[in-house]
C-alpha positions in Angstrom: 111.8 309.9 90.5 114.5 308.3 88.7 113.9 306.6 85.3 114.0 302.8 85.7 115.0 302.4 82.2 118.2 304.5 82.8 119.6 302.5 85.5 122.9 300.8 84.8 122.3 297.3 83.7 125.5 295.9 85.3 124.5 297.1 88.7 120.9 296.8 88.7 119.2 294.1 90.7 116.7 291.9 89.1 113.2 293.3 89.1 111.1 291.7 91.8 109.4 288.5 90.6 111.7 288.4 87.5 113.5 285.2 86.8 116.2 286.8 84.7 119.6 287.1 86.6 122.3 289.5 86.1 124.4 289.3 83.0 127.2 287.6 84.7 124.9 284.9 86.2 122.9 284.2 83.4 122.8 280.3 82.6 123.5 279.2 79.1 120.7 278.7 76.9 119.5 275.2 76.5 120.9 273.5 73.4 123.2 276.6 72.7 126.3 274.5 73.7 127.8 277.5 75.5 129.3 276.6 78.9 128.2 278.7 81.8 131.0 281.0 83.4 133.3 279.1 85.7 132.1 280.9 88.6 128.5 279.9 88.3 127.1 276.8 89.8 124.7 274.6 87.9 121.1 275.6 88.4 119.1 273.5 90.9 117.8 270.7 89.0 119.9 271.3 86.1 121.8 268.2 84.6 124.5 270.6 83.1 128.0 269.9 85.2 130.5 272.7 85.5 132.9 273.1 82.6 135.8 271.0 84.2 133.3 268.0 84.7 131.1 268.2 81.7 131.3 265.2 79.3 130.8 265.9 75.5 127.1 265.8 74.4 126.0 262.6 72.9 127.0 262.0 69.3 129.2 265.1 69.6 132.7 265.0 68.3 134.0 268.0 70.4 137.0 267.1 72.6 138.7 268.8 75.3 141.2 271.8 73.9 144.2 269.7 74.6 142.9 266.6 72.5 143.3 266.4 68.9 140.4 264.6 67.4 141.0 261.9 64.8 139.2 262.6 61.4 136.1 260.4 61.2 136.7 257.5 58.8 140.5 258.5 58.4 141.8 255.5 60.3 144.4 257.8 61.9 144.6 257.4 65.6 144.7 260.4 68.1 148.4 261.1 69.0 147.8 260.0 72.6 145.6 257.0 71.7 147.6 253.5 71.3 145.1 250.8 70.9 143.5 250.4 67.5 140.0 251.4 67.1 137.5 248.4 67.0 137.2 247.3 63.6 140.2 249.3 62.4 143.0 247.8 60.4 145.4 250.3 61.7 147.6 248.9 64.6 148.8 250.8 67.6 152.4 252.3 67.0 153.9 250.0 69.4 152.1 246.9 68.1 153.0 244.6 65.2 150.3 244.2 62.6 148.1 241.3 62.4 146.9 239.4 59.3 143.4 240.3 58.2 140.9 238.4 60.1 143.4 236.1 61.7 144.2 237.9 65.0 147.6 236.3 64.7 150.7 238.1 64.6 152.8 237.3 61.4 155.8 235.0 62.1 159.2 236.4 62.6 161.6 237.3 59.8 163.5 234.1 60.4 160.3 232.0 60.0 159.5 233.8 56.8 163.0 233.3 55.5 162.6 229.5 56.2 159.3 229.5 54.5 160.6 231.3 51.5 163.6 228.7 51.2 161.2 225.8 51.4 159.0 227.2 48.7 162.0 227.9 46.4 163.2 224.3 46.8 159.9 222.8 46.3 159.5 224.8 43.3 163.0 223.7 42.1 162.0 220.0 42.5 158.9 220.4 40.5 160.9 222.3 37.7 163.8 219.7 37.7 161.0 217.0 37.4 159.8 218.5 34.4 163.2 218.8 32.9 163.3 222.7 33.3 166.7 222.7 34.8 167.6 226.4 34.1 164.6 227.6 36.0 165.1 225.2 38.8 168.8 226.4 39.0 167.3 230.0 39.1 164.9 229.1 41.9 167.7 227.6 44.0 170.1 230.6 43.4 167.3 232.8 44.8 166.9 230.4 47.9 170.7 230.6 48.6 170.4 234.4 48.6 167.8 234.0 51.4 169.7 231.2 53.3 173.4 230.9 52.2 174.7 227.3 52.1 171.6 225.7 53.5 172.2 221.9 53.1 168.7 221.4 51.5 169.3 224.1 48.9 172.8 222.6 48.2 171.5 219.0 47.8 168.8 220.1 45.1 171.4 222.1 43.5 173.7 219.0 43.3 170.8 217.1 41.8 170.2 219.7 39.4 173.8 220.0 38.2 173.9 216.2 37.9 170.9 216.3 35.6 172.4 218.9 33.5 175.4 216.8 33.2 177.6 219.2 35.1 179.3 216.7 37.3 182.1 218.8 38.7 179.6 221.5 39.8 177.5 218.5 41.4 180.4 217.1 43.4 181.4 220.6 44.7 177.8 221.1 46.0 177.8 217.6 47.8 181.4 218.4 49.1 180.0 221.8 50.6 177.3 219.7 52.5 179.9 217.2 53.6 182.2 219.9 55.0 179.3 221.2 57.2 179.6 218.0 59.2 176.6 215.7 60.1 175.8 218.1 63.3 174.9 221.0 60.9 173.8 219.2 57.5 171.8 216.3 59.3 170.4 213.8 56.8 172.0 215.7 54.1 175.4 215.0 55.3 174.7 211.1 55.0 173.2 211.7 51.6 176.2 213.6 50.5 178.5 210.8 51.7 176.6 208.5 49.6 176.5 210.4 46.5 180.2 211.2 46.6 180.8 207.6 47.1 179.5 206.8 43.6 181.6 209.5 42.0 184.9 208.3 40.6 187.8 210.2 42.3 185.5 212.1 45.1 187.2 211.8 48.3 184.8 210.4 50.8 184.3 207.9 53.4 181.2 206.4 52.2 181.2 202.7 52.3 181.3 200.5 49.3 179.1 197.4 50.0 179.5 194.3 48.1 177.0 194.0 45.1 176.4 197.7 44.7 175.4 198.4 41.4 177.6 201.0 39.5 176.5 204.6 39.2 176.0 204.1 35.4 173.7 201.2 35.8 171.5 202.4 38.7 167.7 202.6 38.1 167.0 204.1 41.6 168.6 205.8 44.3 167.5 207.2 47.8 167.0 210.9 48.7 167.6 212.3 52.2 165.7 210.1 54.5 164.2 211.4 57.7 163.1 209.6 60.9 160.8 211.4 63.7 159.2 209.9 66.7 155.5 210.1 67.3 155.2 211.5 70.8 151.4 210.8 70.6 152.0 207.3 71.5 152.3 206.7 75.3 152.6 202.9 75.3 155.8 202.1 73.9 157.6 204.1 71.1 156.6 204.7 67.4 158.9 206.3 64.8 157.9 207.2 61.1 160.7 206.8 58.6 160.3 209.1 55.5 162.1 207.5 52.5 162.2 209.5 49.3 163.1 207.3 46.2 164.3 208.8 43.0 164.6 207.5 39.4 168.2 207.5 38.3 168.5 208.3 34.7 166.0 208.2 32.1 165.3 204.4 32.0 161.9 203.0 32.7 161.1 201.7 36.1 159.0 198.5 36.6 157.4 198.8 40.0 157.3 195.1 40.5 161.0 195.0 40.3 161.5 197.4 43.2 162.4 195.9 46.8 163.3 198.0 49.8 164.6 196.3 53.0 164.1 198.3 56.2 165.9 197.3 59.5 165.3 198.8 62.7 167.6 198.5 65.8 167.2 198.9 69.5 169.5 199.2 72.3 169.3 196.8 75.4 171.8 196.5 78.1 174.5 198.4 76.2 174.0 196.2 73.0 172.5 197.2 69.5 170.3 194.5 68.6 168.4 194.0 65.2 164.5 194.0 65.7 163.5 191.1 63.6 160.2 190.4 65.0 158.2 193.7 64.9 155.8 194.1 61.9 156.4 197.3 59.9 153.7 199.4 58.2 154.4 201.2 54.9 152.3 203.7 52.9 152.9 205.8 49.8 152.8 209.4 50.3 152.8 210.4 46.6 150.1 209.5 44.3 150.2 208.1 41.6 153.4 206.5 42.0 154.4 206.1 38.2 158.2 206.9 38.2 157.5 208.9 35.1 159.8 211.7 36.2 162.8 212.3 38.4 160.9 213.8 41.3 160.7 211.8 44.5 158.4 208.9 45.2 157.8 208.9 49.0 157.1 206.2 51.2 156.6 206.0 55.0 157.8 203.3 57.1 156.3 203.1 60.6 157.9 201.1 63.4 156.6 200.5 66.7 158.8 199.5 69.8 156.6 197.5 72.3 156.6 198.9 75.8 158.7 197.0 78.3 157.3 194.1 80.0 157.0 193.9 84.0 159.9 191.3 83.8 161.9 193.6 81.6 161.3 196.7 83.9 162.3 194.3 87.0 165.5 193.3 85.3 166.1 196.8 84.1 166.5 195.4 80.4 164.0 198.1 78.8 164.6 198.3 75.0 165.1 201.8 73.5 165.1 202.9 69.9 168.8 203.0 68.3 168.3 203.7 64.4 167.5 202.3 61.1 169.2 200.9 57.9 167.9 200.7 54.3 168.8 198.6 51.3 167.1 199.6 48.0 167.2 196.9 45.4 166.0 196.9 41.7 165.8 193.5 39.9 167.5 192.0 42.8 170.4 194.3 42.4 171.6 196.7 45.3 170.9 200.3 44.2 171.4 202.3 47.3 171.7 202.2 51.3 171.2 204.6 54.0 171.3 204.6 57.6 171.1 206.5 61.0 173.4 206.4 62.9 176.0 205.9 60.1 178.0 203.4 62.2 175.3 200.8 61.2 176.5 200.9 57.6 180.1 201.0 58.5 179.9 198.1 60.7 177.9 196.0 57.9 175.2 195.1 60.2 173.1 193.0 57.9 169.8 191.5 58.9 170.0 187.7 59.9 167.8 185.4 57.9 167.1 187.9 55.1 168.1 187.3 51.4 170.3 189.9 49.7 167.4 190.8 47.5 164.2 189.9 45.7 161.1 188.0 47.5 159.4 189.4 50.4 159.4 193.0 49.1 158.7 195.5 51.9 157.2 198.2 49.6 153.4 198.5 49.7 151.8 197.7 46.4 151.5 200.6 43.9 148.1 201.7 42.9 147.1 201.2 39.5 
């Protein structure tokens, strides 16, 4: 009788009543993490799937052999993973980073450049107002590197040179703006035209109005004015004219001696007409308005063009905005002028029924 213990294990059938399968059919021990052979189906009632279907165990960091896991807490994505992990500050390779907590992509390089230029020009204005012209000039030179020949930079540079007594360099900066033309330089072109008109020997087409105070005697002057339409108004049209006023020289300013007359014009039936009936609203944007430095004191003038009446609509005689003209006075003496479009000044379109200066000042009262 053969000895049972001497039977070959690899060919021996399981003993009757035994639950132990042959070696090549034995299931993986529970919790061992060892996968059953690929030829073996899962045991009846078992939750263990075949190797090619088996998901990783809960909490396990084990991945398939062809996947490279990311190190926990490293913030490094797996090579085949593109989206950023929730809460991770690391963006996907093909995505631009977002600002922390904002969820907004940062602006483009062009927007950043404009922001830098605006900041540098604003810093230069503050330094010039404090009399620190050297640092103001350095700030403007940095802005010029970011955005060469920008009219706003050149205009402020001309102001700094003028304050430093470098008239030739100031004139060169204004001429650089003038050469850019009105289409490119915008409101700075008109400002350059006016400033060059006050410099003896400077070639310019700026008009010389009767009664204009000489440059040496001026107390005030206008900066680069800007007008913008308020599109939130649906009934008629509304425009806001922003007017920077600067102190010229170092003489003291009496706020009660300042008078600014603002004229708005509209077009109707092909004609340019002065609107001398619409009330204007003026508000200071800089506080306090003390004229203690060469920095701008800014006033906003709001003009509302009423909506067309039924009769005007029927007659096709609706009014449309055309432009504005400014006259700035100090002690009843004309200090500076501005307009848009420029032909309002060239044509000498003065307001009917308005005195040349003094009385009926348009500027709002200055807070004490």
